[in-house]
C-alpha positions in Angstrom: -28.5 128.6 -46.6 -27.2 131.8 -45.1 -28.3 132.8 -41.6 -28.1 136.4 -40.7 -28.8 137.4 -37.1 -28.1 140.3 -34.8 -27.1 137.9 -31.9 -24.2 138.9 -29.8 -21.5 136.3 -29.1 -22.5 136.7 -25.4 -26.2 136.1 -26.1 -27.2 132.4 -26.1 -30.9 132.9 -27.1 -31.2 129.7 -29.3 -34.3 130.8 -31.3 -32.6 134.0 -32.4 -30.6 131.8 -34.9 -33.8 130.8 -36.7 -35.3 134.0 -38.2 -38.8 133.6 -39.7 -37.6 135.1 -43.1 -35.4 132.1 -43.7 -36.8 129.2 -41.6 -40.5 130.1 -41.4 -42.2 129.4 -38.1 -40.4 127.4 -35.4 -42.6 124.3 -34.8 -40.7 122.6 -32.1 -37.7 123.2 -29.8 -36.1 121.0 -27.2 -32.7 120.6 -25.5 -30.7 117.5 -26.2 -29.3 116.3 -22.9 -26.7 113.8 -24.1 -23.0 114.7 -24.1 -20.6 116.2 -21.6 -18.6 118.7 -23.7 -20.3 121.7 -22.1 -22.0 122.7 -25.3 -25.7 123.5 -25.3 -27.4 121.4 -28.0 -31.0 121.8 -29.2 -33.3 120.0 -31.7 -35.2 122.7 -33.6 -38.1 121.9 -36.0 -39.1 124.6 -38.4 -41.2 125.0 -41.6 -37.9 124.8 -43.5 -36.9 121.4 -41.9 -35.4 119.9 -38.8 -32.0 121.1 -37.5 -29.5 120.7 -34.6 -28.2 123.8 -33.0 -24.9 123.6 -31.0 -23.9 126.5 -28.9 -20.5 126.7 -27.3 -18.9 129.2 -25.0 -17.5 132.3 -26.7 -13.9 131.6 -27.8 -14.3 127.9 -28.1 -12.3 126.2 -30.9 -14.6 126.1 -34.0 -12.5 125.7 -37.1 -11.4 122.2 -36.5 -14.8 120.9 -35.5 -16.5 122.5 -38.6 -13.8 121.3 -41.0 -13.9 117.7 -39.7 -17.6 117.5 -39.9 -17.7 119.0 -43.3 -15.2 116.5 -44.7 -17.2 113.7 -43.3 -20.5 115.2 -44.5 -19.1 115.4 -48.1 -18.8 111.6 -48.0 -22.3 110.9 -46.5 -20.9 110.1 -43.0 -22.0 113.2 -41.0 -24.9 115.6 -41.3 -24.4 118.8 -43.3 -23.4 122.0 -41.6 -25.5 124.8 -43.1 -24.2 127.7 -41.0 -21.8 128.5 -38.2 -20.2 131.5 -36.4 -17.8 131.8 -33.4 -20.3 130.1 -31.0 -22.9 128.3 -33.0 -23.2 125.5 -35.5 -26.5 124.7 -37.3 -26.6 121.2 -38.9 -29.3 119.3 -40.6 -30.9 116.8 -38.2 -30.8 113.1 -38.8 -34.1 111.6 -37.7 -33.7 108.2 -36.2 -32.5 106.4 -33.1 -29.2 106.0 -31.4 -27.1 103.1 -32.4 -27.5 101.7 -28.9 -31.3 101.5 -29.5 -30.8 100.0 -33.0 -28.5 97.3 -31.8 -30.9 96.4 -29.0 -33.6 95.7 -31.6 -33.1 92.3 -33.3 -34.8 93.6 -36.5 -32.2 96.4 -37.0 -29.1 95.1 -35.2 -27.2 93.4 -38.0 -27.9 96.1 -40.6 -27.0 98.9 -38.3 -23.7 97.3 -37.3 -22.7 96.6 -40.9 -23.6 100.2 -41.9 -21.5 101.5 -39.0 -18.4 99.5 -39.9 -18.7 100.6 -43.5 -19.0 104.2 -42.4 -15.9 103.9 -40.2 -13.9 102.3 -43.1 -15.1 105.1 -45.4 -14.0 107.8 -42.8 -10.6 106.2 -42.4 -10.0 106.5 -46.2 -10.6 110.3 -46.2 -7.7 112.7 -46.5 -8.4 115.8 -44.3 -5.9 118.6 -43.8 -5.4 120.2 -40.4 -5.7 117.0 -38.4 -3.2 116.2 -35.6 -1.7 112.8 -34.9 -2.8 111.7 -31.5 -0.5 109.2 -29.8 -3.1 106.9 -28.2 -0.7 105.2 -25.8 0.8 108.5 -24.5 -2.7 110.1 -24.2 -4.1 107.1 -22.2 -1.0 106.9 -20.0 -1.3 110.6 -19.1 -5.0 110.5 -18.4 -4.8 107.3 -16.3 -1.8 108.5 -14.3 -3.5 111.8 -13.4 -6.7 110.0 -12.2 -5.2 107.0 -10.4 -3.1 109.4 -8.3 -6.2 111.1 -6.9 -7.6 110.2 -3.5 -10.7 108.1 -3.8 -9.6 106.3 -7.0 -10.9 102.6 -6.7 -8.1 100.5 -5.2 -9.0 97.5 -7.4 -8.1 99.5 -10.5 -4.6 100.7 -9.3 -2.7 97.6 -10.7 -4.0 98.5 -14.2 -1.0 100.8 -14.7 1.0 97.7 -15.6 -1.6 96.6 -18.2 -1.7 100.1 -19.6 2.1 100.0 -20.0 1.9 96.7 -21.9 -0.8 98.0 -24.2 1.2 101.2 -24.9 4.3 99.1 -25.7 2.2 96.8 -28.0 1.3 99.9 -30.0 4.7 101.6 -29.9 5.8 100.3 -33.3 2.5 100.7 -35.1 2.5 104.2 -36.4 -0.7 104.0 -38.5 -2.8 107.1 -38.3 -6.2 107.7 -40.1 -9.0 110.3 -39.9 -10.9 109.0 -36.8 -14.0 110.2 -35.0 -12.4 109.3 -31.6 -15.6 109.5 -29.6 -18.0 106.8 -30.9 -20.2 106.5 -27.8 -23.8 105.3 -28.6 -25.1 108.9 -28.5 -22.8 110.0 -31.3 -24.2 107.4 -33.8 -27.6 107.6 -35.3 -29.4 104.9 -37.3 -32.0 106.4 -39.7 -33.4 103.0 -40.8 -31.0 102.8 -43.7 -27.6 103.8 -42.5 -25.6 105.1 -39.6 -24.6 108.7 -39.3 -21.8 110.0 -37.0 -22.4 113.2 -35.1 -20.4 115.4 -32.6 -17.0 115.8 -34.3 -15.3 117.7 -31.4 -12.7 115.0 -30.7 -12.0 114.0 -34.4 -8.3 113.7 -35.3 -5.7 111.3 -36.7 -5.6 108.2 -34.6 -5.1 104.4 -34.9 -7.4 102.7 -37.4 -8.7 100.3 -34.7 -9.7 103.0 -32.2 -13.2 103.8 -33.5 -14.3 100.2 -33.7 -12.7 99.4 -30.3 -14.6 102.3 -28.8 -17.9 101.1 -30.2 -17.2 97.6 -29.1 -16.4 98.8 -25.6 -19.7 100.8 -25.2 -21.9 98.2 -26.9 -20.3 95.2 -25.2 -19.3 93.3 -28.4 -17.9 89.9 -27.7 -14.3 89.1 -28.9 -15.7 87.0 -31.7 -18.0 89.8 -32.9 -15.2 92.4 -32.7 -12.9 90.1 -34.6 -15.4 89.6 -37.4 -16.2 93.3 -37.6 -12.5 94.2 -37.7 -12.0 91.9 -40.7 -14.9 93.7 -42.4 -13.5 97.1 -41.7 -10.0 96.2 -42.8 -11.2 94.0 -45.7 -8.6 91.5 -44.6 -8.1 88.4 -42.5 -7.1 89.4 -39.0 -4.0 87.5 -37.8 -2.6 87.1 -34.3 -0.5 90.2 -34.4 -3.4 92.4 -35.6 -5.7 91.0 -33.0 -3.1 91.7 -30.2 -2.9 95.3 -31.4 -6.7 95.5 -31.4 -6.9 94.3 -27.8 -4.2 96.8 -26.9 -6.2 99.6 -28.5 -9.3 98.5 -26.7 -7.5 98.5 -23.4 -6.2 102.0 -24.1 -9.7 103.2 -25.0 -11.2 101.7 -21.9 -8.7 103.3 -19.6 -8.9 106.7 -21.5 -12.7 106.9 -21.3 -12.7 105.8 -17.7 -10.2 108.5 -16.9 -12.2 111.2 -18.8 -15.3 110.3 -16.8 -13.4 110.5 -13.5 -11.8 113.7 -14.6 -15.3 115.3 -14.6 -15.8 114.5 -10.9 -14.5 117.3 -8.7 -13.7 115.0 -5.7 -13.3 111.3 -6.3 -13.2 110.7 -2.5 -16.8 111.8 -2.2 -18.0 108.9 -4.5 -18.5 105.5 -2.9 -16.9 103.1 -5.5 -18.1 99.5 -5.3 -15.8 96.5 -5.0 -14.7 95.0 -8.3 -17.3 92.2 -8.2 -20.1 94.6 -7.3 -19.1 97.2 -10.0 -21.6 97.3 -12.8 -20.8 96.4 -16.4 -21.1 98.8 -19.3 -24.2 96.9 -20.4 -25.8 97.3 -17.0 -24.9 101.0 -16.9 -26.6 101.7 -20.2 -29.6 99.7 -19.1 -29.9 102.0 -16.1 -29.3 105.0 -18.3 -32.2 104.0 -20.7 -34.5 103.7 -17.7 -33.6 107.0 -16.3 -31.8 105.5 -13.3 -28.4 106.8 -14.1 -27.5 110.5 -14.7 -24.2 111.2 -16.4 -24.5 114.8 -15.3 -23.9 113.7 -11.7 -20.6 112.5 -10.1 -22.2 109.2 -9.1 -23.3 108.4 -12.7 -19.9 109.3 -14.1 -18.2 107.2 -11.4 -20.4 104.2 -12.3 -19.7 104.3 -16.0 -16.0 105.1 -15.5 -15.5 102.1 -13.3 -17.5 99.9 -15.7 -15.0 100.9 -18.5 -12.2 99.6 -16.3 -13.8 96.4 -15.0 -13.1 94.3 -18.1 -9.4 95.2 -18.0 -9.1 93.8 -14.5 -11.3 90.8 -15.2 -9.5 89.8 -18.4 
Protein backbone atom coordinates (compact mmCIF):
# COMPACT_ATOMS: atom_id res chain seq x y z
CA UNK A 1 0.00 0.00 0.00
CA UNK A 2 1.34 3.44 -0.92
CA UNK A 3 0.28 6.38 1.20
CA UNK A 4 0.50 9.81 -0.41
CA UNK A 5 -0.12 12.84 1.75
CA UNK A 6 0.63 16.53 1.67
CA UNK A 7 1.73 16.53 5.30
CA UNK A 8 4.73 18.67 6.20
CA UNK A 9 7.49 17.11 8.28
CA UNK A 10 6.67 19.75 10.90
CA UNK A 11 2.97 18.85 10.95
CA UNK A 12 1.97 16.05 13.32
CA UNK A 13 -1.73 15.76 12.39
CA UNK A 14 -2.09 11.96 12.71
CA UNK A 15 -5.25 11.57 10.65
CA UNK A 16 -3.61 13.25 7.65
CA UNK A 17 -1.75 9.96 7.13
CA UNK A 18 -5.00 8.09 6.43
CA UNK A 19 -6.60 9.59 3.31
CA UNK A 20 -10.09 8.34 2.54
CA UNK A 21 -9.10 7.32 -0.99
CA UNK A 22 -6.81 4.60 0.38
CA UNK A 23 -8.15 3.76 3.84
CA UNK A 24 -11.82 4.60 3.64
CA UNK A 25 -13.38 6.17 6.71
CA UNK A 26 -11.47 6.33 9.99
CA UNK A 27 -13.56 4.32 12.44
CA UNK A 28 -11.50 4.74 15.57
CA UNK A 29 -8.48 6.69 16.75
CA UNK A 30 -6.70 6.65 20.11
CA UNK A 31 -3.22 7.38 21.49
CA UNK A 32 -1.14 4.55 22.95
CA UNK A 33 0.42 5.75 26.17
CA UNK A 34 3.00 3.01 26.71
CA UNK A 35 6.66 3.67 25.97
CA UNK A 36 9.10 6.44 26.83
CA UNK A 37 10.95 6.98 23.54
CA UNK A 38 9.28 10.34 22.94
CA UNK A 39 7.47 9.02 19.88
CA UNK A 40 3.73 9.64 19.57
CA UNK A 41 1.98 6.34 18.89
CA UNK A 42 -1.65 5.88 17.85
CA UNK A 43 -4.03 3.01 17.19
CA UNK A 44 -6.07 3.77 14.08
CA UNK A 45 -9.02 1.69 12.88
CA UNK A 46 -10.19 2.27 9.30
CA UNK A 47 -12.40 0.59 6.75
CA UNK A 48 -9.20 -0.89 5.28
CA UNK A 49 -8.09 -2.45 8.59
CA UNK A 50 -6.37 -1.66 11.88
CA UNK A 51 -3.02 0.12 12.01
CA UNK A 52 -0.40 1.56 14.34
CA UNK A 53 0.95 5.02 13.51
CA UNK A 54 4.25 6.08 15.07
CA UNK A 55 5.30 9.74 14.79
CA UNK A 56 8.81 10.83 15.79
CA UNK A 57 10.36 14.25 15.83
CA UNK A 58 11.68 15.43 12.48
CA UNK A 59 15.24 14.24 11.90
CA UNK A 60 14.96 11.14 14.11
CA UNK A 61 16.84 8.08 12.90
CA UNK A 62 14.46 6.03 10.77
CA UNK A 63 16.40 3.72 8.47
CA UNK A 64 17.64 1.37 11.18
CA UNK A 65 14.29 1.03 12.90
CA UNK A 66 12.47 0.34 9.63
CA UNK A 67 15.11 -2.13 8.42
CA UNK A 68 15.11 -4.06 11.71
CA UNK A 69 11.34 -4.36 11.86
CA UNK A 70 11.08 -5.37 8.21
CA UNK A 71 13.63 -8.16 8.65
CA UNK A 72 11.72 -9.44 11.67
CA UNK A 73 8.37 -9.07 9.89
CA UNK A 74 9.62 -11.19 6.99
CA UNK A 75 9.98 -14.05 9.48
CA UNK A 76 6.61 -13.54 11.18
CA UNK A 77 8.11 -11.98 14.32
CA UNK A 78 7.04 -8.34 13.91
CA UNK A 79 4.05 -6.58 12.29
CA UNK A 80 4.44 -5.51 8.67
CA UNK A 81 5.42 -1.93 7.88
CA UNK A 82 3.19 -0.69 5.08
CA UNK A 83 4.56 2.83 4.72
CA UNK A 84 7.01 5.29 6.26
CA UNK A 85 8.62 8.68 5.73
CA UNK A 86 11.09 10.81 7.70
CA UNK A 87 8.79 11.12 10.73
CA UNK A 88 6.10 8.46 10.43
CA UNK A 89 5.77 4.69 10.31
CA UNK A 90 2.47 2.92 9.65
CA UNK A 91 2.38 -0.76 10.63
CA UNK A 92 -0.38 -3.31 10.65
CA UNK A 93 -1.86 -3.65 14.12
CA UNK A 94 -1.68 -6.92 16.02
CA UNK A 95 -4.89 -7.26 18.00
CA UNK A 96 -4.39 -9.02 21.29
CA UNK A 97 -3.05 -8.43 24.77
CA UNK A 98 0.35 -7.62 26.21
CA UNK A 99 2.51 -10.56 27.19
CA UNK A 100 2.22 -9.42 30.79
CA UNK A 101 -1.55 -9.89 30.64
CA UNK A 102 -1.21 -13.23 28.85
CA UNK A 103 1.26 -14.55 31.41
CA UNK A 104 -0.99 -13.50 34.29
CA UNK A 105 -3.79 -15.67 32.85
CA UNK A 106 -3.30 -19.39 33.65
CA UNK A 107 -5.14 -20.41 30.47
CA UNK A 108 -2.67 -18.60 28.18
CA UNK A 109 0.53 -18.42 30.26
CA UNK A 110 2.36 -21.54 29.08
CA UNK A 111 1.47 -21.18 25.39
CA UNK A 112 2.43 -17.51 25.36
CA UNK A 113 5.79 -18.12 27.01
CA UNK A 114 6.67 -21.00 24.68
CA UNK A 115 5.71 -18.87 21.66
CA UNK A 116 7.86 -16.00 22.93
CA UNK A 117 10.93 -18.18 23.39
CA UNK A 118 10.46 -19.64 19.91
CA UNK A 119 10.17 -16.14 18.45
CA UNK A 120 13.35 -15.03 20.24
CA UNK A 121 15.23 -18.06 18.92
CA UNK A 122 13.95 -17.36 15.40
CA UNK A 123 15.03 -13.71 15.67
CA UNK A 124 18.53 -14.66 16.79
CA UNK A 125 18.97 -16.83 13.70
CA UNK A 126 18.27 -13.96 11.26
CA UNK A 127 21.14 -12.29 9.40
CA UNK A 128 20.46 -8.56 9.15
CA UNK A 129 22.86 -6.07 7.57
CA UNK A 130 23.53 -2.71 9.17
CA UNK A 131 23.37 -3.85 12.78
CA UNK A 132 25.92 -2.67 15.35
CA UNK A 133 27.55 -4.90 17.96
CA UNK A 134 26.61 -3.56 21.40
CA UNK A 135 29.03 -4.40 24.20
CA UNK A 136 26.50 -5.11 26.94
CA UNK A 137 29.04 -4.91 29.76
CA UNK A 138 30.51 -1.60 28.64
CA UNK A 139 27.06 -0.11 28.04
CA UNK A 140 25.76 -1.14 31.47
CA UNK A 141 28.91 0.13 33.19
CA UNK A 142 28.65 3.52 31.50
CA UNK A 143 24.95 3.91 32.27
CA UNK A 144 25.26 2.85 35.90
CA UNK A 145 28.35 4.98 36.56
CA UNK A 146 26.61 8.10 35.27
CA UNK A 147 23.49 7.55 37.41
CA UNK A 148 25.16 6.36 40.60
CA UNK A 149 27.25 9.56 40.65
CA UNK A 150 24.14 11.76 40.75
CA UNK A 151 22.90 13.29 44.01
CA UNK A 152 19.86 11.41 45.25
CA UNK A 153 20.84 7.99 43.90
CA UNK A 154 19.69 5.39 46.49
CA UNK A 155 22.52 4.69 48.91
CA UNK A 156 21.66 1.00 49.21
CA UNK A 157 22.41 0.53 45.50
CA UNK A 158 25.86 2.15 45.50
CA UNK A 159 27.75 -1.10 46.29
CA UNK A 160 26.33 -2.62 43.09
CA UNK A 161 29.26 -1.21 41.13
CA UNK A 162 31.29 -4.22 42.34
CA UNK A 163 28.62 -6.65 41.19
CA UNK A 164 28.44 -4.84 37.87
CA UNK A 165 32.20 -5.24 37.43
CA UNK A 166 31.98 -8.97 38.13
CA UNK A 167 29.13 -9.37 35.63
CA UNK A 168 31.04 -7.43 32.99
CA UNK A 169 34.15 -9.54 33.57
CA UNK A 170 32.10 -12.76 33.35
CA UNK A 171 30.99 -11.70 29.89
CA UNK A 172 34.35 -10.37 28.73
CA UNK A 173 35.41 -13.55 26.92
CA UNK A 174 31.99 -14.35 25.45
CA UNK A 175 31.84 -12.48 22.16
CA UNK A 176 28.62 -13.96 20.77
CA UNK A 177 26.40 -11.43 19.03
CA UNK A 178 23.00 -12.09 17.47
CA UNK A 179 20.14 -9.99 16.08
CA UNK A 180 18.36 -8.93 19.29
CA UNK A 181 15.33 -6.82 20.12
CA UNK A 182 17.11 -5.37 23.20
CA UNK A 183 13.94 -3.93 24.79
CA UNK A 184 11.57 -6.78 25.59
CA UNK A 185 9.51 -5.08 28.26
CA UNK A 186 5.92 -6.39 28.57
CA UNK A 187 4.46 -3.60 26.45
CA UNK A 188 6.63 -4.60 23.48
CA UNK A 189 5.28 -8.16 23.25
CA UNK A 190 1.73 -8.89 22.09
CA UNK A 191 -0.08 -12.22 22.39
CA UNK A 192 -2.73 -12.63 19.67
CA UNK A 193 -4.08 -15.89 21.09
CA UNK A 194 -1.84 -18.00 18.86
CA UNK A 195 1.61 -16.48 18.98
CA UNK A 196 3.65 -13.60 20.37
CA UNK A 197 4.58 -10.61 18.21
CA UNK A 198 7.45 -8.24 19.02
CA UNK A 199 6.89 -4.51 18.47
CA UNK A 200 8.89 -1.26 18.88
CA UNK A 201 12.22 -2.04 17.21
CA UNK A 202 13.98 1.21 18.10
CA UNK A 203 16.68 -0.44 20.24
CA UNK A 204 17.29 -3.53 18.09
CA UNK A 205 20.91 -4.40 17.34
CA UNK A 206 23.50 -7.14 17.73
CA UNK A 207 23.77 -8.21 21.36
CA UNK A 208 24.38 -11.27 23.51
CA UNK A 209 21.97 -14.15 22.76
CA UNK A 210 20.87 -14.29 26.41
CA UNK A 211 19.86 -10.61 26.67
CA UNK A 212 16.30 -10.81 25.30
CA UNK A 213 15.28 -13.72 27.54
CA UNK A 214 17.04 -12.18 30.55
CA UNK A 215 15.11 -8.95 29.97
CA UNK A 216 11.77 -10.73 29.73
CA UNK A 217 12.57 -12.75 32.83
CA UNK A 218 13.48 -9.60 34.74
CA UNK A 219 10.24 -7.78 33.89
CA UNK A 220 7.98 -10.81 34.35
CA UNK A 221 9.76 -12.06 37.49
CA UNK A 222 10.64 -15.53 36.21
CA UNK A 223 12.15 -17.78 38.85
CA UNK A 224 15.66 -19.11 38.28
CA UNK A 225 14.19 -22.54 37.59
CA UNK A 226 11.82 -21.16 34.95
CA UNK A 227 14.54 -19.04 33.34
CA UNK A 228 16.90 -22.01 33.18
CA UNK A 229 14.28 -24.20 31.51
CA UNK A 230 13.39 -21.50 28.99
CA UNK A 231 17.03 -20.83 28.19
CA UNK A 232 17.45 -24.52 27.35
CA UNK A 233 14.44 -24.30 25.02
CA UNK A 234 15.81 -21.18 23.34
CA UNK A 235 19.30 -22.62 22.86
CA UNK A 236 18.06 -26.15 22.12
CA UNK A 237 20.78 -27.43 24.43
CA UNK A 238 21.43 -28.48 28.00
CA UNK A 239 22.54 -25.45 29.99
CA UNK A 240 25.70 -26.17 31.98
CA UNK A 241 27.17 -24.27 34.92
CA UNK A 242 29.25 -21.94 32.75
CA UNK A 243 26.29 -21.01 30.53
CA UNK A 244 24.12 -20.41 33.59
CA UNK A 245 26.76 -18.11 35.14
CA UNK A 246 26.83 -16.13 31.91
CA UNK A 247 23.04 -15.89 31.89
CA UNK A 248 23.03 -14.57 35.46
CA UNK A 249 25.69 -12.02 34.50
CA UNK A 250 23.63 -10.88 31.51
CA UNK A 251 20.55 -10.60 33.72
CA UNK A 252 22.46 -8.43 36.21
CA UNK A 253 23.68 -6.21 33.38
CA UNK A 254 20.13 -5.92 32.05
CA UNK A 255 18.75 -5.04 35.48
CA UNK A 256 21.32 -2.32 36.06
CA UNK A 257 21.03 -0.97 32.51
CA UNK A 258 17.25 -0.64 32.62
CA UNK A 259 17.35 0.86 36.11
CA UNK A 260 19.86 3.44 34.91
CA UNK A 261 17.70 4.26 31.88
CA UNK A 262 14.67 4.88 34.11
CA UNK A 263 16.78 7.09 36.42
CA UNK A 264 18.23 8.92 33.42
CA UNK A 265 14.73 10.10 32.56
CA UNK A 266 14.38 11.83 35.93
CA UNK A 267 15.68 15.43 35.75
CA UNK A 268 16.68 15.58 39.45
CA UNK A 269 17.06 12.35 41.43
CA UNK A 270 17.37 14.34 44.65
CA UNK A 271 13.71 15.34 44.40
CA UNK A 272 12.55 11.70 44.48
CA UNK A 273 12.13 10.08 47.91
CA UNK A 274 13.66 6.63 47.41
CA UNK A 275 12.60 4.00 49.94
CA UNK A 276 14.92 1.80 51.96
CA UNK A 277 15.99 -1.47 50.37
CA UNK A 278 13.45 -3.50 52.33
CA UNK A 279 10.61 -1.07 51.56
CA UNK A 280 11.46 -0.85 47.84
CA UNK A 281 8.80 -2.48 45.68
CA UNK A 282 9.54 -5.52 43.54
CA UNK A 283 9.06 -5.49 39.78
CA UNK A 284 5.95 -7.63 40.20
CA UNK A 285 4.49 -5.14 42.68
CA UNK A 286 5.29 -2.25 40.33
CA UNK A 287 3.47 -3.86 37.43
CA UNK A 288 0.55 -4.62 39.72
CA UNK A 289 0.29 -0.91 40.53
CA UNK A 290 0.74 -0.04 36.87
CA UNK A 291 -2.14 -2.29 35.83
CA UNK A 292 -4.41 -0.66 38.43
CA UNK A 293 -3.45 2.85 37.32
CA UNK A 294 -1.56 3.55 40.55
CA UNK A 295 1.85 4.02 38.93
CA UNK A 296 2.61 6.48 36.14
CA UNK A 297 5.81 5.87 34.16
CA UNK A 298 5.51 9.38 32.77
CA UNK A 299 6.25 10.86 36.20
CA UNK A 300 9.60 10.91 38.07
CA UNK A 301 8.10 8.99 41.01
CA UNK A 302 6.94 6.14 38.77
CA UNK A 303 10.27 5.92 36.98
CA UNK A 304 12.11 5.92 40.30
CA UNK A 305 9.93 3.11 41.66
CA UNK A 306 10.48 0.78 38.73
CA UNK A 307 14.15 1.68 38.39
CA UNK A 308 14.78 0.85 42.04
CA UNK A 309 12.75 -2.37 41.61
CA UNK A 310 15.12 -3.44 38.82
CA UNK A 311 18.10 -3.00 41.15
CA UNK A 312 16.61 -4.65 44.25
CA UNK A 313 17.23 -8.31 43.19
CA UNK A 314 20.91 -7.52 42.51
CA UNK A 315 21.33 -6.38 46.11
CA UNK A 316 19.20 -9.14 47.63
CA UNK A 317 20.83 -12.00 45.71
